[in-house]
N, C-alpha and C positions, 0 to 999 in steps of 0.2 A: 390591634390588628383584627379586622373582621374576617369573616369566612371567605369572601371573594379574594381578599389580599392573600390569605393563607393558601388558597387553592392556586392562585397565580404564582406564589412563591414555590409551591410544590411542583407545579408544571415547569417552571424555570429550572429548578434543581434537577428534575428528571431529564429534561433536554440537555442541560449542561453535563450531567453525568454520562448520558448516552454518547454525547460528542466526545467526552474525555476518553471513554473506553474504546470508541471507534478509532480515535487517533492513536492510542496505544496499540491496538490491533494492527493498524496500517503500518506503524513504524516497526513492529516486531515480526510481522509475517508477510505483508503484501510487498513492501519495499525490498526486503532481501530476496524474495521470490522473483521479483521483477529484475533485480540486478543480476542474480545468478543466471536466470534465463537469458538475459541479454549477453552476458559474457560467454555462455556456452554457444549461443547462436553465432556470435562474432568469431569464436574459435573455429566453429564448423565451416563458416563461410571462408575464412582464411585458408583452412586446410583444402577446401574445394578449389579455391583460386590457385593455390600452389600446385595441386595436381593438374589443373588445366594448363598452367604455365609450363609444367614439366613435359606435358604431351606435345605442346606446340614446338 
């Protein structure tokens, strides 16, 4: 393995490792944050709709 192949391998491993940790970060923080925010927003909208229906 010459130097250019070794550098290419290091570059590939660096990109692969960054992608792996980005995926782990997305699955453990971003997706749950999105789901909880969506559930809270839906609950708030249902509560507002129920109040509006009660006033009518």
